[in-house]
C-alpha positions as CSV (number, residue, x, y, z in Angstrom):
1,X,13.7,3.5,-27.8
2,X,15.0,0.4,-26.0
3,X,16.3,-2.5,-28.0
4,X,17.1,-6.1,-27.2
5,X,18.4,-8.8,-29.4
6,X,16.3,-11.8,-30.4
7,X,17.4,-14.8,-32.5
8,X,13.9,-15.5,-33.7
9,X,12.5,-14.3,-37.0
10,X,8.9,-13.7,-35.9
11,X,7.8,-10.2,-34.9
12,X,4.6,-9.1,-33.3
13,X,3.5,-5.8,-31.7
14,X,1.9,-5.2,-28.4
15,X,0.6,-1.8,-27.2
16,X,-0.1,-1.0,-23.5
17,X,-1.1,2.2,-21.8
18,X,-0.2,2.3,-18.1
19,X,0.0,5.9,-17.0
20,X,3.3,7.7,-17.4
21,X,5.2,6.0,-20.2
22,X,8.5,6.6,-18.5
23,X,7.6,3.8,-16.1
24,X,6.4,1.3,-18.6
25,X,9.6,0.7,-20.5
26,X,12.0,-1.0,-18.0
27,X,9.6,-3.8,-16.9
28,X,9.7,-5.1,-20.5
29,X,12.9,-4.2,-22.1
30,X,15.2,-6.8,-20.5
31,X,13.0,-9.7,-21.2
32,X,14.2,-12.3,-23.8
33,X,12.6,-11.9,-27.1
34,X,11.9,-8.2,-26.7
35,X,13.2,-6.4,-29.8
36,X,12.2,-2.8,-28.9
37,X,10.1,-0.7,-26.5
38,X,9.0,2.7,-27.7
39,X,7.2,5.4,-25.8
40,X,4.4,7.3,-27.6
41,X,0.8,8.3,-27.9
42,X,-2.2,6.4,-29.2
43,X,-6.0,6.2,-29.1
44,X,-6.7,9.8,-30.0
45,X,-7.9,12.0,-32.9
46,X,-5.0,14.3,-33.5
47,X,-2.2,13.5,-35.9
48,X,1.4,13.7,-34.7
49,X,0.5,15.1,-31.3
50,X,3.1,16.7,-29.0
51,X,3.6,15.8,-25.4
52,X,2.2,19.2,-24.3
53,X,-0.9,18.6,-26.5
54,X,-1.5,15.1,-25.1
55,X,-1.0,16.3,-21.5
56,X,-3.6,19.0,-22.1
57,X,-6.2,16.2,-22.5
58,X,-7.5,17.7,-25.8
59,X,-6.2,15.2,-28.3
60,X,-7.9,12.0,-26.9
61,X,-4.5,10.3,-26.9
62,X,-3.0,8.3,-24.0
63,X,0.6,7.8,-23.2
64,X,1.5,4.2,-24.1
65,X,4.4,1.9,-25.0
66,X,4.6,-0.1,-28.1
67,X,6.6,-3.4,-27.9
68,X,8.0,-5.4,-30.8
69,X,8.6,-8.9,-29.6
70,X,9.2,-12.5,-30.7
71,X,6.3,-14.6,-29.6
72,X,8.3,-17.8,-29.9
73,X,10.6,-16.5,-27.2
74,X,8.3,-14.4,-25.0
75,X,4.6,-15.0,-25.6
76,X,2.0,-12.3,-25.4
77,X,0.5,-13.9,-22.3
78,X,3.7,-13.2,-20.4
79,X,3.6,-9.6,-21.6
80,X,0.1,-9.3,-20.2
81,X,1.3,-10.7,-16.8
82,X,4.0,-8.1,-16.6
83,X,1.6,-5.3,-17.7
84,X,-1.0,-6.0,-14.9
85,X,1.8,-5.8,-12.3
86,X,2.8,-2.2,-13.3
87,X,-0.6,-0.5,-13.0
88,X,-3.6,0.2,-10.8
89,X,-6.3,-1.5,-13.0
90,X,-9.1,-0.2,-10.8
91,X,-8.4,3.5,-11.5
92,X,-10.2,4.9,-14.6
93,X,-9.2,8.5,-14.0
94,X,-5.4,8.2,-14.4
95,X,-2.6,6.5,-12.6
96,X,-1.3,7.3,-9.1
97,X,-0.7,11.1,-8.9
98,X,-1.0,11.6,-12.7
99,X,-4.6,12.4,-13.4
100,X,-6.5,12.8,-16.6
101,X,-7.4,10.8,-19.7
102,X,-3.8,10.9,-21.1
103,X,-2.8,8.8,-18.2
104,X,-5.6,6.2,-18.4
105,X,-4.8,2.5,-18.7
106,X,-5.7,0.4,-21.7
107,X,-4.6,-2.7,-23.6
108,X,-4.7,-2.1,-27.4
109,X,-4.9,-5.4,-29.2
110,X,-3.5,-5.9,-32.7
111,X,-5.1,-9.2,-33.5
112,X,-8.2,-11.2,-32.5
113,X,-5.9,-13.6,-30.7
114,X,-4.5,-10.8,-28.6
115,X,-8.0,-9.6,-27.8
116,X,-9.1,-13.0,-26.6
117,X,-5.9,-13.5,-24.5
118,X,-6.3,-10.0,-23.0
119,X,-9.9,-10.6,-22.1
120,X,-9.0,-14.0,-20.5
121,X,-6.1,-12.4,-18.6
122,X,-8.3,-9.6,-17.3
123,X,-11.0,-12.0,-16.2
124,X,-8.4,-14.1,-14.3
125,X,-7.2,-11.0,-12.5
126,X,-10.8,-10.0,-11.6
127,X,-11.5,-13.5,-10.2
128,X,-8.2,-13.6,-8.2
129,X,-9.5,-11.3,-5.5
130,X,-6.2,-9.4,-5.5
131,X,-8.1,-6.1,-5.8
132,X,-11.3,-5.1,-3.9
133,X,-12.5,-2.8,-6.6
134,X,-13.6,-3.8,-10.2
135,X,-10.9,-4.1,-12.9
136,X,-11.7,-1.1,-15.2
137,X,-8.8,-1.2,-17.7
138,X,-10.4,-1.4,-21.2
139,X,-9.3,-3.7,-24.0
140,X,-9.5,-1.7,-27.3
141,X,-8.5,-2.2,-30.9
142,X,-5.1,-0.7,-31.7
143,X,-5.0,2.7,-33.3
144,X,-2.3,4.7,-34.9
145,X,0.7,4.9,-32.6
146,X,2.9,8.1,-32.7
147,X,6.4,7.8,-31.1
148,X,7.0,10.4,-28.4
149,X,9.7,13.0,-28.6
150,X,13.3,11.7,-28.4
151,X,13.9,13.0,-24.9
152,X,11.1,10.8,-23.6
153,X,12.6,7.6,-25.1
154,X,14.6,5.6,-22.5
155,X,14.0,8.3,-19.9
156,X,15.0,5.8,-17.1
157,X,18.5,5.5,-18.7
158,X,18.9,9.2,-19.6
159,X,17.7,10.5,-16.2
160,X,18.0,7.6,-13.8
161,X,17.9,9.7,-10.6
162,X,14.9,11.8,-11.6
163,X,13.2,8.6,-12.9
164,X,13.6,6.8,-9.6
165,X,12.4,9.8,-7.6
166,X,9.4,10.1,-9.9
167,X,8.4,6.5,-9.5
168,X,8.7,6.7,-5.7
169,X,7.0,10.1,-5.4
170,X,4.1,9.1,-7.7
171,X,3.1,6.2,-5.5
172,X,3.6,3.6,-8.2
173,X,6.4,1.7,-6.5
174,X,4.5,1.5,-3.1
175,X,1.3,0.4,-4.9
176,X,3.1,-2.4,-6.8
177,X,4.9,-3.6,-3.6
178,X,1.6,-3.6,-1.7
179,X,-0.3,-5.6,-4.3
180,X,2.3,-7.8,-5.9
181,X,4.9,-8.7,-3.4
182,X,4.8,-12.2,-2.1
183,X,2.8,-12.4,1.1
184,X,5.1,-14.2,3.5
185,X,3.8,-16.9,5.9
186,X,6.9,-17.4,8.0
187,X,5.7,-20.7,9.5
188,X,5.1,-22.0,6.0
189,X,8.5,-20.8,4.9
190,X,10.1,-22.6,7.9
191,X,8.5,-25.8,6.7
192,X,9.5,-25.2,3.1
193,X,13.1,-24.0,3.5
194,X,16.1,-25.6,5.1
195,X,17.4,-23.9,8.3
196,X,20.2,-22.2,6.4
197,X,17.9,-21.0,3.6
198,X,15.5,-19.5,6.1
199,X,18.3,-17.9,8.0
200,X,19.8,-16.3,4.9
201,X,16.6,-15.2,3.1
202,X,14.4,-14.2,6.0
203,X,16.9,-13.1,8.7
204,X,19.5,-11.5,6.5
205,X,22.1,-14.1,7.4
206,X,25.4,-14.9,5.6
207,X,26.7,-18.4,4.9
208,X,30.3,-19.2,5.6
209,X,32.6,-18.7,2.5
210,X,33.4,-21.8,0.4
211,X,30.6,-23.8,2.0
212,X,27.6,-22.9,-0.2
213,X,26.4,-25.2,-3.0
214,X,27.1,-22.8,-5.9
215,X,30.3,-20.9,-5.0
216,X,32.3,-23.0,-7.5
217,X,29.4,-24.2,-9.6
218,X,30.0,-24.0,-13.3
219,X,27.0,-25.6,-15.0
220,X,25.1,-23.5,-17.5
221,X,21.7,-22.2,-16.5
222,X,20.0,-19.6,-14.4
223,X,19.6,-19.0,-10.7
224,X,16.2,-18.2,-9.2
225,X,15.0,-17.0,-5.8
226,X,14.6,-20.1,-3.7
227,X,11.5,-18.5,-2.1
228,X,9.6,-16.9,-5.0
229,X,11.2,-18.5,-8.1
230,X,11.8,-15.2,-9.8
231,X,14.8,-15.3,-12.2
232,X,17.8,-13.5,-10.7
233,X,21.1,-14.4,-12.2
234,X,22.7,-16.4,-15.1
235,X,25.7,-18.6,-15.3
236,X,26.7,-16.5,-18.3
237,X,27.5,-13.6,-15.9
238,X,29.0,-15.7,-13.1
239,X,32.7,-15.6,-12.4
240,X,35.2,-16.7,-9.8
241,X,35.9,-13.7,-7.5
242,X,37.9,-15.7,-5.1
243,X,35.7,-14.8,-2.2
244,X,34.0,-18.1,-1.6
245,X,30.5,-17.0,-2.6
246,X,28.8,-17.1,-6.0
247,X,29.6,-13.9,-7.8
248,X,28.0,-12.3,-10.8
249,X,28.8,-9.2,-12.9
250,X,25.1,-8.3,-13.3
251,X,21.6,-9.6,-12.6
252,X,19.7,-11.5,-15.2
253,X,16.9,-8.9,-15.0
254,X,17.7,-5.7,-13.1
255,X,14.0,-5.2,-12.5
256,X,13.9,-8.3,-10.2
257,X,16.6,-6.9,-7.9
258,X,16.2,-4.3,-5.1
259,X,19.2,-2.5,-3.5
260,X,19.1,-1.2,0.0
261,X,21.7,0.5,2.2
262,X,22.9,-1.9,4.9
263,X,24.5,-0.3,8.0
264,X,24.9,-3.5,10.0
265,X,28.2,-4.7,11.4
266,X,29.6,-1.2,11.6
267,X,29.8,-1.0,7.8
268,X,28.1,0.8,4.9
269,X,27.2,-1.8,2.3
270,X,24.6,-2.2,-0.5
271,X,22.3,-5.1,0.3
272,X,20.7,-7.0,-2.6
273,X,17.2,-8.4,-2.2
274,X,14.7,-10.0,-4.7
275,X,11.9,-7.7,-5.7
276,X,8.9,-10.1,-5.5
277,X,10.0,-12.4,-2.8
278,X,11.8,-9.8,-0.8
279,X,14.5,-12.4,0.1
280,X,17.9,-11.3,1.3
281,X,20.3,-12.4,-1.4
282,X,23.7,-10.9,-0.5
283,X,25.5,-7.7,-1.3
284,X,26.8,-5.6,-4.2
285,X,30.4,-4.4,-4.4
286,X,32.2,-2.3,-6.9
287,X,35.4,-4.3,-7.1
288,X,34.3,-6.6,-10.0
289,X,35.8,-7.0,-13.4
290,X,35.6,-4.4,-16.3
291,X,33.7,-3.0,-17.9
292,X,31.0,-2.7,-15.2
293,X,33.1,-3.2,-12.2
294,X,30.3,-4.8,-10.3
295,X,30.3,-7.9,-8.1
296,X,27.0,-9.3,-6.9
297,X,28.1,-11.4,-4.0
298,X,25.2,-13.8,-3.3
299,X,24.5,-16.5,-0.8
300,X,24.0,-20.0,-2.4
301,X,21.2,-20.7,0.1
302,X,19.1,-17.9,-1.4
303,X,19.2,-19.5,-4.8
304,X,17.9,-22.4,-6.8
305,X,19.7,-23.5,-10.0
306,X,17.8,-24.3,-13.2
307,X,20.0,-26.1,-15.7
308,X,19.7,-24.9,-19.3
309,X,18.2,-28.2,-20.4
310,X,15.5,-27.9,-17.8
311,X,14.4,-24.4,-18.4
312,X,11.4,-25.3,-20.5
313,X,9.9,-27.9,-18.1
314,X,10.5,-25.6,-15.1
315,X,8.6,-22.7,-16.7
316,X,11.6,-20.6,-17.7
317,X,11.6,-21.4,-21.4
318,X,12.0,-17.8,-22.5
319,X,15.6,-17.9,-21.3
320,X,16.7,-20.9,-23.3
321,X,17.8,-18.6,-26.2
322,X,20.5,-17.1,-24.1
323,X,22.3,-20.4,-24.2
324,X,21.4,-21.5,-27.7
325,X,23.4,-18.5,-29.0
326,X,26.5,-20.1,-27.5
327,X,25.9,-23.6,-28.8
């Protein structure tokens, strides 16, 4: 069961089924305002079902996650946006290589407001043309939710290697990348970006040290992908590594970062890229400060800074609470 702190006093529940529940925790857990994410079973007719019983498709249950969240920090609409990007909403028979009713998708609403928001969100997705087939994910009234066995909770943390292999082997990661990665128009990007921004993000370039806009920048706020706008790093995790590039001890949301082996320049390094925009950001090194020992060495030209006082108007209001705690 994953937990995250929230300063707000409001609590609501969201329940989503998206195939294997191992894969439905990490996309939500790091978001501001998320109090807990629990893997479990719902929608069936058997009390206190076991994993084996649910997988046998005899209980009527589906694997699901139940999210406790603060709607003032992270509204239900944003949970829906994340949900759709984790699943194949055109598949009624399961998800990816997991087949059967226990792996079906569904949104289980807890209030009439959630039902209306879910229906509107589903209609927008259907009208977007993103998928050629109809959107078949049902929107159903919430039923009793039974937490899964402890070894299933936070599986991605307990068994990170097996989790990553499972996601890749199941076809989920490839599906998400195909349908949700930003479609690049290089000519449009050349018009939108400065020459150095284009060189860094699209051609894996590296700016000269001590020349970028943010290497010694100390204003409070967050740093987003200059191409896609996805949130990547926070000033709260920024430090002076003495290298001449912006350095961070961790990403703002690990789910927005991709790591790839980089064998260029006769070296073995870990390249850091944004997940949605697929922008080259920089590299990850293991010479950072304790306790994590990580240094995300990032090119300024790959980033755009959003000051804490501008988060709301720029559409990143869910992150304002990170800085209010420090006020």
